[in-house]
C-alpha positions as CSV (number, residue, x, y, z in Angstrom):
1,X,97.0,143.8,131.9
2,X,98.5,143.2,128.5
3,X,102.0,142.8,129.9
4,X,100.6,140.5,132.6
5,X,98.8,138.4,130.0
6,X,101.9,138.1,127.9
7,X,104.0,137.1,130.9
8,X,101.3,134.5,132.0
9,X,101.3,133.1,128.5
10,X,105.1,132.8,128.4
11,X,105.1,131.1,131.8
12,X,102.3,128.7,130.8
13,X,104.1,127.8,127.6
14,X,107.4,127.2,129.4
15,X,105.6,125.0,132.0
16,X,103.9,123.0,129.2
17,X,107.2,122.6,127.4
18,X,109.0,121.5,130.5
19,X,106.2,119.0,131.4
20,X,105.6,117.8,127.8
21,X,106.8,114.3,128.6
22,X,104.4,113.9,131.6
23,X,101.6,115.6,129.7
24,X,102.2,113.2,126.8
25,X,102.0,110.2,129.1
26,X,98.7,111.5,130.6
27,X,97.1,112.3,127.3
28,X,98.2,108.9,125.8
29,X,96.9,107.0,128.8
30,X,93.6,108.8,128.8
31,X,93.0,108.2,125.1
32,X,93.9,104.5,125.4
33,X,91.7,104.1,128.5
34,X,88.8,105.7,126.7
35,X,89.1,103.2,123.8
36,X,89.5,100.3,126.2
37,X,86.5,101.2,128.4
38,X,83.8,99.4,126.4
39,X,85.7,96.1,126.6
40,X,86.4,96.5,130.3
41,X,82.7,97.3,130.8
42,X,81.7,94.1,128.9
43,X,84.0,91.9,131.0
44,X,82.8,93.7,134.2
45,X,79.5,92.0,133.8
46,X,81.0,88.6,134.7
47,X,84.2,89.3,136.7
48,X,85.2,92.0,139.1
49,X,86.2,95.3,137.5
50,X,89.8,95.1,138.8
51,X,90.2,91.7,137.2
52,X,88.6,93.0,134.0
53,X,91.1,95.9,133.8
54,X,94.1,93.5,134.3
55,X,92.8,91.0,131.7
56,X,92.3,93.7,129.1
57,X,95.6,95.4,129.8
58,X,97.6,92.2,129.7
59,X,95.8,90.9,126.6
60,X,96.2,94.1,124.6
61,X,99.8,94.6,125.7
62,X,100.7,91.1,124.6
63,X,99.0,91.4,121.3
64,X,100.5,94.8,120.7
65,X,104.0,93.7,121.5
66,X,103.7,90.7,119.2
67,X,102.3,92.6,116.3
68,X,104.7,95.5,116.7
69,X,107.8,93.4,116.9
70,X,106.8,91.5,113.7
71,X,105.9,94.6,111.8
72,X,109.0,96.5,112.9
73,X,111.3,93.7,111.9
74,X,109.6,93.5,108.5
75,X,109.8,97.3,108.1
76,X,113.5,97.3,108.8
77,X,114.2,94.8,106.1
78,X,111.9,96.2,103.5
79,X,112.7,99.9,104.1
80,X,116.3,99.3,103.1
81,X,115.0,97.7,99.9
82,X,112.7,100.6,99.3
83,X,115.5,103.1,99.5
84,X,117.2,101.3,96.6
85,X,114.2,100.4,94.4
86,X,112.0,103.5,94.8
87,X,114.5,105.9,93.2
88,X,115.1,103.4,90.4
89,X,111.4,103.2,89.7
90,X,111.1,106.9,89.7
91,X,114.0,107.2,87.2
92,X,112.3,104.7,84.9
93,X,109.1,106.6,85.0
94,X,110.9,109.8,84.1
95,X,112.4,108.0,81.1
96,X,109.2,106.4,80.0
97,X,107.3,107.6,77.0
98,X,103.9,107.6,78.6
99,X,104.6,109.3,81.9
100,X,108.1,110.8,81.3
101,X,107.0,114.4,80.8
102,X,104.8,114.5,83.9
103,X,107.4,112.7,86.0
104,X,110.2,115.1,84.9
105,X,108.1,118.2,85.5
106,X,107.3,116.9,89.0
107,X,110.9,116.0,89.6
108,X,109.8,112.6,90.7
109,X,113.1,111.0,91.4
110,X,114.4,114.0,93.4
111,X,111.3,114.2,95.5
112,X,111.2,110.5,96.2
113,X,114.9,110.7,97.3
114,X,114.1,113.6,99.6
115,X,111.1,111.8,101.2
116,X,113.2,108.7,101.8
117,X,116.0,110.7,103.3
118,X,113.5,112.5,105.6
119,X,112.1,109.2,106.8
120,X,115.6,108.0,107.6
121,X,116.3,110.9,109.9
122,X,115.6,110.7,113.7
123,X,112.0,111.5,114.6
124,X,111.5,115.2,115.0
125,X,110.2,117.0,118.0
126,X,110.3,115.9,121.5
127,X,109.9,112.2,120.7
128,X,113.7,111.9,120.5
129,X,113.8,112.8,124.2
130,X,111.1,110.3,125.2
131,X,112.8,107.2,126.7
132,X,111.5,103.8,125.4
133,X,112.1,102.1,128.7
134,X,110.2,99.6,130.8
135,X,109.5,102.3,133.4
136,X,107.7,104.5,130.8
137,X,105.4,101.7,129.8
138,X,104.8,100.8,133.5
139,X,103.9,104.4,134.3
140,X,101.5,104.5,131.3
141,X,99.9,101.2,132.4
142,X,99.3,102.5,135.9
143,X,97.8,105.7,134.4
144,X,95.5,103.7,132.1
145,X,94.3,101.5,135.0
146,X,93.7,104.7,137.0
147,X,91.6,106.3,134.3
148,X,89.7,103.1,133.8
149,X,88.9,102.8,137.5
150,X,88.3,106.5,138.3
151,X,87.5,108.2,135.0
152,X,83.7,108.3,135.5
153,X,84.2,109.6,139.1
154,X,86.6,112.3,137.8
155,X,84.0,113.4,135.3
156,X,81.2,113.6,137.9
157,X,83.5,115.5,140.3
158,X,84.3,118.0,137.6
159,X,80.6,118.6,136.9
160,X,79.9,118.9,140.6
161,X,82.1,122.1,140.7
162,X,79.5,123.9,138.7
163,X,77.0,125.6,141.1
164,X,74.5,126.3,138.3
165,X,72.3,123.2,138.0
166,X,71.0,124.1,134.5
167,X,74.5,124.7,133.2
168,X,75.7,121.5,134.8
169,X,72.9,119.5,133.2
170,X,73.7,121.0,129.8
171,X,77.4,120.2,130.1
172,X,76.7,116.7,131.3
173,X,74.4,116.0,128.4
174,X,76.8,117.4,125.8
175,X,79.7,115.6,127.3
176,X,78.0,112.2,127.2
177,X,77.1,112.6,123.6
178,X,80.5,113.9,122.6
179,X,82.5,111.2,124.3
180,X,80.2,108.5,122.9
181,X,80.4,109.8,119.3
182,X,84.2,110.5,119.6
183,X,84.9,107.0,120.8
184,X,82.6,105.5,118.2
185,X,84.4,107.4,115.4
186,X,87.9,106.5,116.8
187,X,87.1,102.8,117.1
188,X,85.7,102.9,113.6
189,X,88.9,104.5,112.4
190,X,90.9,101.8,114.0
191,X,88.8,99.1,112.4
192,X,89.1,100.9,109.0
193,X,92.8,101.2,109.5
194,X,93.2,97.5,110.2
195,X,91.1,96.4,107.3
196,X,92.8,98.9,104.9
197,X,96.3,97.7,106.0
198,X,95.5,94.0,105.6
199,X,93.9,94.6,102.2
200,X,96.8,96.7,101.0
201,X,99.2,93.9,102.1
202,X,97.1,91.4,100.1
203,X,97.0,93.6,97.0
204,X,100.8,94.1,97.1
205,X,101.4,90.4,97.5
206,X,99.0,89.8,94.6
207,X,101.0,92.1,92.3
208,X,104.4,91.1,93.7
209,X,105.2,94.6,95.0
210,X,108.5,94.1,96.9
211,X,107.6,96.2,100.0
212,X,104.2,95.0,101.0
213,X,104.6,95.6,104.7
214,X,105.8,99.2,104.2
215,X,102.8,99.9,102.0
216,X,100.4,98.2,104.4
217,X,101.6,100.2,107.4
218,X,101.4,103.5,105.3
219,X,97.9,102.7,104.2
220,X,96.8,101.7,107.7
221,X,98.2,104.9,109.2
222,X,96.9,107.3,106.5
223,X,93.5,105.7,106.2
224,X,92.4,107.9,109.1
225,X,92.4,110.8,106.6
226,X,89.0,110.5,104.9
227,X,88.7,110.8,101.2
228,X,92.3,110.3,100.0
229,X,94.4,108.8,102.8
230,X,94.5,105.3,101.4
231,X,95.7,106.5,97.9
232,X,98.4,108.6,99.5
233,X,99.6,105.6,101.5
234,X,99.5,103.4,98.4
235,X,101.7,105.7,96.3
236,X,104.9,103.7,97.1
237,X,103.3,100.6,95.7
238,X,101.9,102.3,92.6
239,X,105.3,104.0,92.0
240,X,107.2,100.7,92.3
241,X,104.7,98.8,90.2
242,X,104.6,101.5,87.5
243,X,108.4,101.9,87.4
244,X,109.6,98.3,87.7
245,X,106.8,96.6,85.9
246,X,104.7,98.9,83.7
247,X,101.7,97.5,82.0
248,X,98.4,95.9,83.0
249,X,99.5,95.0,86.5
250,X,100.1,98.6,87.5
251,X,96.6,99.6,86.1
252,X,94.9,96.8,88.0
253,X,96.7,97.7,91.2
254,X,95.7,101.4,90.8
255,X,92.1,100.4,90.2
256,X,92.2,98.1,93.2
257,X,93.4,100.8,95.5
258,X,90.9,103.3,94.1
259,X,88.1,100.8,94.8
260,X,89.4,100.3,98.4
261,X,89.4,104.1,98.8
262,X,85.8,104.4,97.6
263,X,84.7,101.5,99.8
264,X,86.4,103.1,102.8
265,X,84.6,106.4,102.1
266,X,81.2,104.7,101.7
267,X,81.7,102.8,105.0
268,X,82.7,106.0,106.7
269,X,79.7,108.0,105.3
270,X,77.0,105.4,105.5
271,X,78.0,103.2,108.5
272,X,80.3,105.0,110.9
273,X,79.2,108.6,110.3
274,X,75.4,108.2,111.1
275,X,76.3,106.4,114.3
276,X,79.0,108.9,115.5
277,X,80.2,111.9,113.5
278,X,82.1,113.0,110.5
279,X,85.5,114.7,110.8
280,X,86.9,116.6,107.8
281,X,90.3,115.7,106.3
282,X,91.8,119.1,107.0
283,X,91.4,118.9,110.8
284,X,92.9,115.4,110.8
285,X,95.9,116.3,108.6
286,X,96.7,119.4,110.7
287,X,96.5,117.3,113.9
288,X,98.8,114.7,112.4
289,X,101.4,117.2,111.3
290,X,101.4,119.2,114.6
291,X,101.3,116.0,116.7
292,X,104.2,114.5,114.8
293,X,106.3,117.7,115.1
294,X,105.7,117.9,118.8
295,X,105.9,114.2,119.9
296,X,106.7,112.1,116.8
297,X,104.5,109.2,115.6
298,X,102.7,108.8,118.9
299,X,101.9,112.5,118.9
300,X,100.3,112.2,115.5
301,X,98.0,109.4,116.7
302,X,97.0,111.1,119.9
303,X,96.7,114.5,118.2
304,X,94.1,113.0,115.8
305,X,92.3,111.5,118.8
306,X,92.1,114.9,120.5
307,X,90.8,116.6,117.3
308,X,88.1,114.0,117.0
309,X,87.1,114.7,120.6
310,X,87.0,118.4,119.9
311,X,84.9,118.1,116.8
312,X,82.6,115.8,118.7
313,X,82.1,118.4,121.4
314,X,81.4,121.1,118.8
315,X,78.8,118.9,117.1
316,X,77.2,117.8,120.3
317,X,76.9,121.4,121.5
318,X,75.4,122.5,118.1
319,X,72.9,119.6,118.3
320,X,72.0,120.4,121.8
321,X,71.3,124.1,121.0
322,X,69.2,123.1,118.0
323,X,67.2,120.7,120.2
324,X,66.9,123.1,123.2
325,X,66.7,126.6,121.8
326,X,65.2,128.1,125.0
327,X,68.2,127.8,127.4
328,X,70.4,130.0,125.2
329,X,74.2,129.7,125.0
330,X,76.0,126.8,126.7
331,X,78.5,128.6,128.8
332,X,76.6,131.8,129.7
333,X,73.8,132.6,132.1
334,X,70.4,132.7,130.6
335,X,69.2,136.2,130.0
């Protein structure tokens, strides 16, 4: 039995590795479809569902292509500038009287150079094998449309495979709550990311930081990490401002980003959390690292989405057991 289990695990791992691209497409399409479902449902009240799906897909695709092309062009220009100015700013900090000892102990210039070199390397993991072709996007668009059209029926069909009516009702109740909370948290994270990125861009322009777009993208991406993600994303701006123009401007920029981080935490805890759930930073960081290593930047994004869904299921199951103590465990027969 042990040898058979090991052999089955090896076969399953090899199958998952060989089908990683297809699995990645399916997971990405399912996540995007889940986030788009509320908008499709809203349009479905006035127009046929097929037309609503087409309108939402075309609108989001057009907006995404426009924003992505503009951001990527700005990133290409500003990243080259960052590779020159960031090591210079780190060197000045190491030579300064106020922060020199700390910067030298931290080997700031060396670490900044290592990070920039790492960012210039090709994306790690399987993303390098994933083709950025029209056919890939077409396949994903078809999958998204399929999930938007048949997703609810797939869920009901899966529940219908459970012969035990009580267990089926429990799983259905937990699944509804989990999906609703996970989607609410994910949409809130996207809203926080957008607001954080735009605010970071404005703060960098206010203090004449030369790589405003790079900082804005970093802040937007890392704002999904609660508690400290915005400050980590803002480090390039603080480093450049402190090294190239030390003084009151760097202090004001630091205070501004700290204020943004506090406001983001308050919104998460007081507005988004009570309406959905709270996901700890450790789970999100682990999901981002593993997802990036497996499938690059897209894998980091979808890995976070899957972790949010997993935490939502655990929370929903715990709440259900607390509210219904009599049925016993979720996946076992009642004694």
